[in-house]
Wavefront OBJ file of the C-alpha trace (Angstrom):
o trace
v 0.015 0.113 0.015
v 1.369 3.428 -1.079
v 0.648 5.751 1.980
v 1.145 8.759 -0.269
v -1.891 7.849 -2.371
v -5.618 7.909 -1.191
v -7.082 4.732 0.054
v -10.754 3.983 -0.796
v -13.220 1.825 1.019
v -17.057 2.354 1.411
v -16.474 2.995 5.144
v -13.539 5.457 4.630
v -14.227 9.234 5.132
v -14.179 11.352 2.105
v -10.679 12.392 0.894
v -9.951 16.118 0.535
v -8.662 16.410 -2.998
v -6.401 19.373 -2.104
v -4.518 17.423 0.662
v -4.486 14.195 -1.323
v -2.995 15.935 -4.321
v -0.276 17.547 -2.179
v 0.579 14.146 -0.572
v 0.736 12.526 -3.921
v 3.083 15.299 -5.249
v 5.749 14.721 -2.571
v 9.127 14.126 -4.201
v 10.330 10.696 -3.269
v 12.932 10.342 -5.889
v 15.628 10.673 -3.137
v 15.739 9.691 0.390
v 14.329 12.266 2.856
v 16.916 14.442 4.647
v 16.116 12.722 7.990
v 17.281 9.272 6.452
v 15.411 6.416 4.941
v 15.533 4.108 7.948
v 13.588 5.875 10.554
v 10.846 3.818 12.224
v 7.342 4.949 11.165
v 5.786 6.054 14.310
v 2.129 7.145 14.956
v 0.286 8.677 17.828
v -2.735 6.570 16.906
v -3.328 3.933 14.129
v -3.652 5.590 10.664
v -7.214 4.886 9.261
v -6.010 2.888 6.243
v -4.278 0.381 8.657
v -7.748 -0.703 9.810
v -9.371 -0.323 6.251
v -6.689 -2.050 4.285
v -7.580 -5.784 4.413
v -9.474 -6.987 1.465
v -11.428 -9.417 3.523
v -14.558 -7.636 4.887
v -14.733 -9.908 7.871
v -11.209 -9.177 8.878
v -11.890 -5.331 8.505
v -14.899 -5.767 10.690
v -12.711 -7.562 13.325
v -10.205 -4.568 13.297
v -12.851 -1.992 13.654
v -14.535 -3.890 16.515
v -11.261 -4.327 18.388
v -10.574 -0.564 17.843
v -14.056 0.447 19.131
v -13.548 -1.607 22.226
v -10.097 -0.283 22.921
v -10.962 3.325 21.817
v -11.555 4.916 25.214
v -8.381 3.391 26.762
v -6.225 4.657 23.802
v -7.716 8.103 24.140
v -7.114 8.103 27.968
v -3.442 7.216 27.135
v -3.166 10.353 25.127
v -5.090 12.498 27.475
v -3.474 11.937 30.825
v 0.152 12.482 29.936
v 2.271 15.620 30.917
v 1.677 18.477 28.550
v 0.852 17.798 24.930
v 3.260 15.001 24.253
v 1.782 11.466 24.047
v 3.416 8.791 26.337
v 4.896 6.999 23.379
v 4.550 6.875 19.688
v 3.922 3.307 18.309
v 5.155 1.705 15.229
v 2.821 0.500 12.408
v 3.401 -3.094 13.644
v 2.423 -2.242 17.208
v -0.647 -0.581 16.067
v -1.459 -3.578 13.833
v -1.061 -5.822 16.775
v -3.370 -3.727 18.905
v -6.127 -3.542 16.401
v -5.808 -7.423 15.825
v -6.457 -7.639 19.659
v -2.885 -8.928 20.359
v -2.782 -6.750 23.623
v -1.821 -9.589 26.101
v 1.258 -11.701 26.254
v 0.769 -14.415 23.695
v 2.482 -16.499 21.069
v 5.310 -19.007 20.969
v 7.662 -18.772 23.946
v 10.743 -16.718 23.029
v 9.299 -15.527 19.737
v 9.264 -11.928 18.537
v 5.531 -11.982 18.440
v 5.363 -12.977 22.181
v 7.879 -10.195 22.994
v 5.809 -7.575 21.225
v 2.515 -8.587 22.813
v 4.131 -8.648 26.322
v 5.604 -5.104 25.666
v 2.277 -3.903 24.569
v 0.456 -5.307 27.545
v 2.961 -3.488 29.754
v 2.679 -0.387 27.815
v -1.136 -0.197 27.732
v -2.021 -1.751 31.052
v -2.193 1.589 32.932
v -4.755 2.960 30.474
v -6.787 -0.248 30.481
v -6.942 -0.266 34.342
v -7.946 3.366 34.428
v -10.807 2.576 32.137
v -11.795 -0.522 34.168
v -10.596 -2.885 31.488
v -9.006 -5.387 33.879
v -10.059 -8.567 32.098
v -8.476 -8.731 28.726
v -8.921 -12.532 28.246
v -11.605 -11.864 25.656
v -8.981 -10.519 23.178
v -8.717 -11.252 20.355
v -12.490 -11.323 20.091
v -14.072 -14.462 18.609
v -15.192 -13.876 14.944
v -18.769 -14.936 15.984
v -18.904 -12.013 18.407
v -18.143 -9.340 15.930
v -21.134 -7.199 15.040
v -22.186 -6.217 11.509
v -20.458 -3.232 9.977
v -22.065 0.090 10.884
v -20.815 2.135 7.935
v -21.562 5.509 9.358
v -20.099 4.834 12.762
v -17.034 3.403 11.263
v -16.597 6.538 8.998
v -16.744 8.595 12.273
v -14.042 6.469 13.884
v -11.772 6.652 10.939
v -12.177 10.308 10.520
v -11.255 10.763 14.181
v -8.176 8.760 13.817
v -7.122 10.818 10.765
v -7.850 14.071 12.555
v -6.066 13.149 15.791
v -3.006 12.007 13.838
v -3.102 15.197 11.731
v -3.288 17.525 14.760
v -0.482 15.895 16.751
v 1.703 15.643 13.624
v 1.327 19.327 12.896
v 2.431 20.212 16.402
v 5.432 17.726 16.078
v 6.255 19.066 12.664
v 6.255 22.750 13.751
v 8.449 21.956 16.658
v 10.975 20.110 14.635
v 10.856 22.566 11.739
v 10.963 25.721 13.779
v 12.909 24.654 16.799
v 10.180 26.407 18.875
v 7.915 24.999 21.600
v 4.445 26.473 20.877
v 1.830 23.673 20.760
v -0.804 25.924 22.248
v -0.370 28.491 19.527
v -0.389 25.806 16.828
v -3.804 24.528 18.007
v -5.349 27.775 16.976
v -5.087 26.712 13.410
v -7.715 23.875 13.884
v -11.460 24.115 13.948
v -11.096 23.660 17.851
v -8.136 23.545 19.999
v -8.706 19.982 21.081
v -6.289 17.254 20.254
v -8.641 14.464 21.106
v -12.401 14.464 21.702
v -13.390 16.607 18.751
v -17.034 16.920 17.766
v -17.860 15.285 14.510
v -19.200 18.506 13.228
v -15.647 19.562 12.906
v -15.209 17.120 10.108
v -16.672 19.864 7.769
v -14.973 22.758 9.504
v -11.438 24.315 9.634
v -9.160 22.710 6.949
v -12.143 20.514 5.995
v -14.603 23.456 5.387
v -16.485 23.369 2.221
v -16.228 27.018 1.430
v -12.925 28.932 0.612
v -13.744 31.800 2.769
v -14.220 29.304 5.812
v -10.862 27.590 5.231
v -8.899 30.805 4.593
v -8.290 31.777 8.320
v -6.987 28.224 9.042
v -4.720 28.178 6.100
v -3.340 31.612 6.947
v -2.784 30.477 10.493
v -0.707 27.553 9.287
v 1.137 29.786 6.817
v 2.128 32.005 9.609
v 3.793 29.141 11.472
v 5.518 27.933 8.302
v 7.256 31.208 7.815
v 9.476 30.219 10.800
v 10.344 26.856 9.365
v 13.821 25.780 8.169
v 13.379 22.686 6.190
v 15.375 21.197 3.156
v 12.661 22.063 0.651
v 11.730 25.471 -0.833
v 8.971 27.391 0.658
v 6.460 28.569 -1.914
v 6.323 32.350 -2.287
v 2.581 32.404 -1.666
v 3.235 31.484 2.037
v 5.577 34.509 2.620
v 3.308 36.773 0.413
v 0.323 36.000 2.619
v 1.618 37.938 5.497
v -0.469 41.058 6.019
v -2.559 40.444 2.977
v -6.159 41.472 3.519
v -7.728 41.094 -0.068
v -8.242 37.584 -1.300
v -9.870 36.294 -4.454
v -11.006 32.749 -4.861
v -8.066 32.032 -7.068
v -5.468 33.545 -4.579
v -7.075 31.469 -1.828
v -6.651 28.342 -3.912
v -3.140 29.265 -4.641
v -2.327 29.623 -0.913
v -4.068 26.413 0.007
v -2.095 24.572 -2.738
v 1.177 26.013 -1.488
v 0.437 25.293 2.207
v -0.635 21.759 1.643
v 2.356 20.941 -0.615
v 4.787 22.591 1.683
v 3.248 20.666 4.659
v 3.468 17.293 3.093
v 6.967 17.821 1.640
v 8.371 19.084 4.979
v 6.847 16.214 6.905
v 8.416 13.723 4.600
v 11.737 15.461 4.808
v 11.769 15.547 8.568
v 9.907 12.345 9.533
v 10.616 10.096 6.485
v 7.068 9.049 5.828
v 3.724 10.201 4.453
v 1.798 12.617 6.776
v -1.761 11.714 7.894
v -3.872 14.403 6.299
v -7.336 15.789 7.151
v -10.447 14.031 5.758
v -14.121 15.017 5.788
v -17.446 13.338 6.747
l 1 2 3 4 5 6 7 8 9 10 11 12 13 14 15 16 17 18 19 20 21 22 23 24 25 26 27 28 29 30 31 32 33 34 35 36 37 38 39 40 41 42 43 44 45 46 47 48 49 50 51 52 53 54 55 56 57 58 59 60 61 62 63 64 65 66 67 68 69 70 71 72 73 74 75 76 77 78 79 80 81 82 83 84 85 86 87 88 89 90 91 92 93 94 95 96 97 98 99 100 101 102 103 104 105 106 107 108 109 110 111 112 113 114 115 116 117 118 119 120 121 122 123 124 125 126 127 128 129 130 131 132 133 134 135 136 137 138 139 140 141 142 143 144 145 146 147 148 149 150 151 152 153 154 155 156 157 158 159 160 161 162 163 164 165 166 167 168 169 170 171 172 173 174 175 176 177 178 179 180 181 182 183 184 185 186 187 188 189 190 191 192 193 194 195 196 197 198 199 200 201 202 203 204 205 206 207 208 209 210 211 212 213 214 215 216 217 218 219 220 221 222 223 224 225 226 227 228 229 230 231 232 233 234 235 236 237 238 239 240 241 242 243 244 245 246 247 248 249 250 251 252 253 254 255 256 257 258 259 260 261 262 263 264 265 266 267 268 269 270 271 272 273 274 275 276 277 278 279 280 281
């Protein structure tokens, strides 16, 4: 699966073409400046990780596991110090979690057993805080998996995309600018929350349907980008936006294109992978 290209399933939220085009346009003809061997780490599982299996029954299993674990995983983000999550997890760790491999299991001495034991130790405090003391039911029996609720699944996947996007923007700004300003960065979003967003935000902020609605959010992000030092050229539209008060539809589109392309290219250069970008319900 190419993470720089849109992934389509009936239960996936709507792709925002501007962000999808920017992600697809990232120049991967050479390794990123951070190196090609960095582990791919995420604050939450990316939506396509759950939606990627071709077998519908397997996808339902992953969605069901995630829905059962969601509160504990959110708690894990919310009770840390400041704005930093306790630990970013690899794609493989998130795959194990949504497969229900959250207690020590597997062949003695195997890598799979070591991974599951490590995950159990890592997640146990959040499980205990959410009164999930008995984990013997994981992985869930296939007979216990409910039918797919497409609308609810879209909401959960949108939420995953949005949480990843918000945390990633804060991390990208910190690394690209060398500044510690997470609270200021939050003002770019439809709300300052990093978790627990209302689902109506899926059509606000960067996901707004009208250019006038999106403009303040792109201007906000462009303002932070002017402090970035990254090994890719910053589009002139970002610098020219400073202090500008008159905007036509074409000039707004030009700014949006510049910001999204600079964002996705910068993320690739500094983190070595595709950014998780906003989606829309």
